C-alpha positions as CSV (number, residue, x, y, z in Angstrom):
1,X,89.5,82.8,32.7
2,X,86.3,81.0,33.7
3,X,84.4,78.4,31.6
4,X,80.7,78.2,32.7
5,X,78.7,75.1,31.8
6,X,74.9,74.9,32.7
7,X,72.9,71.7,32.6
8,X,69.3,71.1,33.5
9,X,68.5,67.3,34.0
10,X,66.2,64.9,35.7
11,X,67.3,63.1,38.9
12,X,65.5,59.9,38.3
13,X,66.8,58.3,41.5
14,X,64.5,60.7,43.4
15,X,61.3,59.8,41.5
16,X,58.2,60.4,43.6
17,X,55.3,58.0,44.2
18,X,53.4,59.1,41.1
19,X,56.6,58.6,38.9
20,X,57.6,62.3,38.5
21,X,61.4,63.1,38.7
22,X,62.8,66.3,40.1
23,X,64.5,68.7,37.7
24,X,68.1,69.5,38.8
25,X,70.5,72.3,37.8
26,X,74.2,71.4,37.5
27,X,76.6,74.4,37.5
28,X,80.2,73.7,36.4
29,X,83.1,76.2,36.5
30,X,86.5,75.0,35.2
31,X,85.7,71.4,35.8
32,X,84.4,71.9,39.4
33,X,80.6,71.4,39.8
34,X,77.7,71.7,42.1
35,X,74.0,70.9,41.7
36,X,70.6,72.0,43.2
37,X,67.0,71.2,42.8
38,X,64.9,73.9,41.0
39,X,61.8,72.7,42.9
40,X,60.0,71.4,39.8
41,X,59.0,67.8,38.9
42,X,58.0,66.2,35.6
43,X,57.3,62.7,34.0
44,X,60.5,61.4,32.5
45,X,58.7,60.5,29.2
46,X,57.9,64.2,28.4
47,X,61.5,65.4,29.3
48,X,63.7,66.3,26.3
49,X,67.3,65.7,27.3
50,X,68.8,67.5,24.4
51,X,66.9,70.8,24.8
52,X,66.8,70.4,28.6
53,X,63.1,71.4,28.5
54,X,59.7,69.8,28.8
55,X,58.2,68.5,25.6
56,X,54.9,69.7,24.3
57,X,53.0,73.1,24.3
58,X,50.6,72.5,27.2
59,X,50.1,74.8,30.1
60,X,52.2,72.8,32.5
61,X,55.0,72.5,29.9
62,X,55.0,76.2,29.2
63,X,55.0,77.2,32.9
64,X,58.0,74.8,33.7
65,X,60.0,75.8,30.6
66,X,59.4,79.5,31.4
67,X,60.8,78.9,34.9
68,X,63.8,77.1,33.7
69,X,64.5,80.0,31.3
70,X,64.2,82.5,34.3
71,X,66.6,80.4,36.4
72,X,69.1,80.2,33.5
73,X,68.9,83.9,32.7
74,X,69.3,84.8,36.5
75,X,72.4,82.6,36.7
76,X,74.0,84.1,33.5
77,X,73.3,87.6,34.9
78,X,74.9,86.8,38.2
79,X,77.9,85.3,36.3
80,X,78.3,88.3,33.9
81,X,78.2,90.7,36.9
82,X,80.9,88.8,38.8
83,X,83.0,88.9,35.7
84,X,82.7,92.7,35.4
85,X,83.4,93.2,39.0
86,X,86.5,90.7,38.9
87,X,85.1,88.4,41.5
88,X,86.6,85.0,42.2
89,X,84.0,82.8,40.7
90,X,83.3,79.2,41.6
91,X,80.3,76.9,41.1
92,X,79.4,77.2,44.8
93,X,79.7,81.0,44.7
94,X,77.1,81.2,41.8
95,X,74.7,78.6,43.6
96,X,74.9,80.5,46.8
97,X,73.8,83.8,45.1
98,X,71.2,82.0,43.0
99,X,69.6,80.3,46.0
100,X,70.0,83.3,48.4
101,X,72.1,81.4,50.9
102,X,74.7,84.1,50.9
103,X,72.2,86.7,52.1
104,X,71.9,85.4,55.6
105,X,75.2,86.8,56.8
106,X,75.9,89.6,54.4
107,X,76.9,92.7,56.3
108,X,76.9,96.4,55.2
109,X,80.5,97.3,56.0
110,X,82.0,94.1,54.5
111,X,80.0,94.6,51.3
112,X,81.1,98.3,51.2
113,X,84.7,97.3,51.7
114,X,84.4,94.7,49.0
115,X,82.9,97.3,46.6
116,X,85.7,99.9,47.4
117,X,88.4,97.2,46.9
118,X,87.1,96.6,43.3
119,X,87.0,100.4,42.6
120,X,90.6,100.7,43.8
121,X,91.6,98.0,41.4
122,X,90.1,100.1,38.6
123,X,91.5,103.4,39.7
124,X,93.0,105.3,36.7
125,X,91.0,103.2,34.3
126,X,87.3,103.3,35.1
127,X,87.6,105.6,38.1
128,X,89.6,108.7,38.9
129,X,91.4,109.0,42.2
130,X,89.0,111.6,43.5
131,X,86.0,109.3,43.0
132,X,87.7,106.3,44.7
133,X,88.7,108.6,47.6
134,X,85.1,109.7,48.0
135,X,83.8,106.2,48.3
136,X,86.4,105.5,51.2
137,X,85.3,108.7,52.9
138,X,81.7,107.6,52.7
139,X,82.6,104.2,54.2
140,X,84.3,106.1,57.1
141,X,81.1,108.1,57.6
142,X,79.1,104.9,57.6
143,X,81.3,103.3,60.3
144,X,81.0,106.4,62.6
145,X,77.3,106.6,62.0
146,X,76.8,103.1,63.1
147,X,78.7,103.7,66.3
148,X,76.9,106.9,67.1
149,X,73.4,105.9,66.1
150,X,73.2,102.1,66.7
151,X,76.3,101.4,68.9
152,X,77.3,98.9,66.2
153,X,80.4,98.0,64.2
154,X,78.3,96.2,61.6
155,X,74.7,95.7,60.4
156,X,73.0,93.1,58.2
157,X,72.0,94.2,54.9
158,X,68.5,92.9,55.4
159,X,68.0,95.2,58.3
160,X,68.5,98.3,56.1
161,X,65.4,100.4,55.5
162,X,64.3,103.9,54.6
163,X,64.5,104.9,58.3
164,X,68.2,104.0,58.2
165,X,68.8,106.2,55.2
166,X,66.8,109.0,56.7
167,X,69.0,108.9,59.9
168,X,72.2,108.8,57.9
169,X,70.9,111.8,56.0
170,X,70.4,113.8,59.2
171,X,73.7,112.6,60.5
172,X,75.5,114.1,57.5
173,X,73.6,117.3,57.9
174,X,74.1,117.8,61.7
175,X,77.1,115.8,62.9
176,X,79.2,116.6,59.7
177,X,77.6,120.0,58.9
178,X,77.7,119.2,55.2
179,X,76.1,121.3,52.4
180,X,72.9,119.6,51.0
181,X,74.8,118.7,47.7
182,X,77.6,117.0,49.7
183,X,75.0,115.2,51.7
184,X,73.4,114.0,48.4
185,X,76.8,112.8,47.1
186,X,77.3,110.5,50.1
187,X,73.7,109.2,50.0
188,X,74.0,108.4,46.3
189,X,77.3,106.5,47.0
190,X,75.4,104.4,49.7
191,X,72.6,103.8,47.2
192,X,75.1,102.7,44.6
193,X,76.8,100.1,46.9
194,X,73.4,98.8,47.9
195,X,72.4,98.6,44.3
196,X,75.5,96.5,43.6
197,X,74.6,94.3,46.5
198,X,71.1,93.7,44.8
199,X,72.9,93.0,41.5
200,X,75.0,90.2,43.3
201,X,71.9,88.8,44.9
202,X,72.8,89.8,48.4
203,X,69.4,91.6,48.7
204,X,66.1,91.0,46.9
205,X,65.5,94.7,46.4
206,X,67.1,98.0,47.1
207,X,65.7,99.2,50.5
208,X,66.6,102.8,49.7
209,X,64.8,102.8,46.3
210,X,62.7,106.0,46.0
211,X,64.6,107.8,48.7
212,X,65.1,111.4,47.2
213,X,68.7,112.2,46.5
214,X,68.5,115.2,44.1
215,X,71.3,117.8,43.7
216,X,70.3,121.4,44.1
217,X,71.6,123.9,41.6
218,X,74.3,125.8,43.3
219,X,76.1,129.0,42.4
220,X,78.9,128.5,39.8
221,X,81.6,130.7,41.2
222,X,84.1,132.1,38.8
223,X,86.7,134.8,38.6
224,X,86.3,138.0,36.7
225,X,88.7,139.0,33.9
226,X,90.4,141.4,36.3
227,X,90.9,138.8,38.9
228,X,92.4,136.3,36.3
229,X,94.6,139.0,35.1
230,X,95.8,139.9,38.6
231,X,96.8,136.2,39.2
232,X,98.5,136.0,35.8
233,X,100.7,139.0,36.2
234,X,101.4,138.9,40.0
235,X,105.1,138.6,40.8
236,X,105.6,135.4,42.8
237,X,109.1,134.9,44.3
238,X,108.5,131.2,45.1
239,X,109.0,128.4,42.5
240,X,106.5,126.1,44.1
241,X,103.7,128.7,44.1
242,X,104.8,130.1,40.7
243,X,104.3,126.6,39.2
244,X,100.8,126.4,40.8
245,X,99.9,129.8,39.5
246,X,100.9,128.9,36.0
247,X,98.9,125.7,36.1
248,X,95.8,127.5,37.3
249,X,96.1,130.1,34.5
250,X,96.4,127.2,32.0
251,X,93.1,125.8,33.4
252,X,91.4,129.3,33.2
253,X,92.4,129.4,29.4
254,X,91.7,125.8,28.5
255,X,88.8,124.7,30.7
256,X,90.5,121.4,31.6
257,X,89.6,119.7,34.9
258,X,92.6,119.0,37.2
259,X,92.0,115.2,37.0
260,X,92.3,115.3,33.3
261,X,95.3,117.7,33.4
262,X,97.2,115.2,35.5
263,X,97.0,112.7,32.6
264,X,98.1,115.1,29.8
265,X,101.1,114.2,27.7
266,X,102.6,115.8,24.5
267,X,100.4,113.4,22.5
268,X,97.4,115.4,23.7
269,X,98.8,118.5,21.9
270,X,97.9,118.3,18.3
271,X,97.9,120.6,15.2
272,X,94.4,121.8,14.4
273,X,92.9,122.6,11.0
274,X,93.6,126.3,11.7
275,X,97.3,125.7,12.1
276,X,97.4,126.4,15.8
277,X,97.9,123.9,18.7
278,X,94.8,122.1,20.0
279,X,94.3,120.4,23.3
280,X,92.6,117.0,22.6
281,X,91.8,114.4,25.2
282,X,89.0,112.2,26.5
283,X,87.5,113.2,29.8
284,X,87.9,110.7,32.5
285,X,84.6,111.6,34.1
286,X,82.3,111.6,31.1
287,X,84.3,109.7,28.5
288,X,83.5,112.5,26.0
289,X,86.3,113.8,23.8
290,X,87.4,117.4,24.4
291,X,88.9,119.6,21.6
292,X,90.1,123.1,22.6
293,X,92.1,125.4,20.4
294,X,94.8,126.8,22.7
295,X,94.7,130.5,23.5
296,X,98.0,132.3,23.5
297,X,98.1,132.5,27.5
298,X,97.7,128.7,27.7
299,X,100.2,128.1,24.8
300,X,102.7,130.4,26.6
301,X,102.6,128.3,29.7
302,X,103.1,125.1,27.8
303,X,106.1,126.8,26.1
304,X,107.5,127.7,29.4
305,X,107.6,124.2,30.8
306,X,108.5,122.4,27.5
307,X,111.9,121.5,28.7
308,X,111.2,121.5,32.4
309,X,113.2,118.7,34.1
310,X,110.1,117.5,36.2
311,X,107.8,117.4,33.1
312,X,110.4,115.7,31.0
313,X,111.1,113.1,33.8
314,X,107.3,112.4,34.2
315,X,106.4,112.7,30.5
316,X,103.9,115.4,31.4
317,X,103.1,118.8,29.7
318,X,103.0,120.6,33.1
319,X,104.5,120.0,36.5
320,X,101.4,118.6,38.2
321,X,101.1,117.6,41.8
322,X,98.2,116.0,43.8
323,X,94.9,117.7,43.6
324,X,94.7,118.4,47.3
325,X,98.2,120.0,47.5
326,X,97.5,122.0,44.4
327,X,94.3,123.5,45.9
328,X,96.1,124.1,49.2
329,X,98.9,126.0,47.5
330,X,96.4,127.8,45.3
331,X,95.0,129.4,48.3
332,X,98.4,130.8,49.1
333,X,98.6,132.3,45.6
334,X,95.1,133.8,46.0
335,X,96.2,135.4,49.4
336,X,99.3,137.0,47.7
337,X,97.0,138.4,45.0
338,X,94.5,139.7,47.6
339,X,91.7,137.7,46.2
340,X,89.1,136.7,48.8
341,X,87.1,134.2,46.6
342,X,87.7,130.5,47.4
343,X,89.9,129.9,44.5
344,X,90.4,126.2,43.3
345,X,91.1,124.2,40.2
346,X,87.4,123.9,39.6
347,X,87.0,127.6,39.9
348,X,89.5,127.9,37.0
349,X,87.3,125.6,34.8
350,X,84.2,127.6,35.7
351,X,86.1,130.8,34.8
352,X,86.9,129.4,31.4
353,X,83.2,128.7,30.8
354,X,82.0,132.0,32.0
355,X,84.6,134.8,31.8
356,X,86.7,133.5,29.0
357,X,84.2,132.0,26.6
358,X,80.5,132.6,27.1
359,X,80.9,136.3,28.3
360,X,82.9,136.9,25.1
361,X,80.2,135.6,22.8
362,X,81.4,132.0,22.2
363,X,78.4,129.8,21.2
364,X,77.0,127.5,23.9
365,X,77.5,124.4,21.6
366,X,81.2,125.2,21.2
367,X,81.7,125.6,24.9
368,X,80.0,122.3,25.5
369,X,82.4,120.5,23.2
370,X,85.4,122.3,24.7
371,X,84.3,121.4,28.2
372,X,83.4,117.8,27.1
373,X,79.9,118.0,28.8
374,X,77.8,115.0,27.8
375,X,74.7,117.1,28.0
376,X,74.3,120.7,26.9
377,X,72.0,121.3,30.0
378,X,75.2,121.2,32.1
379,X,76.8,123.9,30.0
380,X,73.6,126.0,30.2
381,X,74.2,126.3,34.0
382,X,77.1,128.6,33.2
383,X,75.0,130.6,30.8
384,X,72.7,131.4,33.8
385,X,75.6,132.8,35.6
386,X,76.5,135.0,32.6
387,X,72.9,136.1,32.3
388,X,73.0,137.3,36.0
389,X,76.2,139.2,35.4
390,X,74.6,140.9,32.3
391,X,71.5,141.7,34.4
392,X,73.7,143.4,37.1
393,X,75.7,145.3,34.5
394,X,72.5,146.7,33.0
395,X,71.2,147.7,36.4
396,X,74.4,149.7,36.9
397,X,74.0,151.2,33.4
398,X,70.5,152.2,34.1
399,X,71.5,153.8,37.5
400,X,74.2,155.8,35.6
401,X,71.7,157.0,33.0
402,X,69.2,158.1,35.7
403,X,72.0,160.0,37.6
404,X,73.2,161.7,34.4
């Protein structure tokens, strides 16, 4: 717990030749203090010790008082950000950020590592594991990029510019061979870290501000009803793969993301107003509440694992494993089922949106609530996929009519 005390006062021992005294700022944190001049002077007879401001309404008084207000507001902003980011706060720490003395030696990699450390401390609370991992992957790319492009292990924040971002953009496209949306994810991560550095006062402004990092709308892949049914009914003589198959089918019929599925307990299964079981939870990603009436295939899978020893031991509704292992094993399931599409947990969520709900006439607003999208525009991306399917189906119908 930190106790911040701020005091503006006149240092009369440093009065100049015309009798003006400099205004000083004293910062005290838990009894430890430091002080600094704010580079303003005033005659002692017009200084109000109680309000810590200049008396009167003249132009000079107004300008100095406005400046004192801006210094105090900036200090409070630095202090509040440090609290949110769980920094170790001292009077000198706040003074150094306020004066900019900390900017001289601030380096990109150390700032990135500091940011990632704070994220890891909030993993499972503010951030899901997948998001934290992505930031660590981004840091790895930055380190490799610095070695290849600049032959450096570190670089000062003040040396970053739009040219640096452009080169990193090209590196991700060429050296890593990433899709444009993956490139955009890593560029946004870098911008986020630098924005945080600006918030802490490490930089005066974001050198990457204005650099375009826009996602391109991609194809929302999904499974057809026949493909879902094939996976659902396929005989699998391997307990590990059978469990993965069952979990995937549950996703297809509930629309839940794998990161949210990993957190489900029996408390997330509630009785709805219609008498059936509902899946209710808050999405980790959007913080939006999801409410999904459980279809019979999803309920059957829950019933199957109700007394499973792994589920009981871990207080989970399904025998979940890590996301990476799940998707790896799911590829084996797809191969057994002779499905060539790249099947993943997210494909299951897409399939719920398209094949299970929208294609069967479920209203857009209902699908939005079940998927816990914060904006309906996100749900509408699935509708475009459905429209494309309808268009193709009508083309086939027209061909048959002409042939007949």
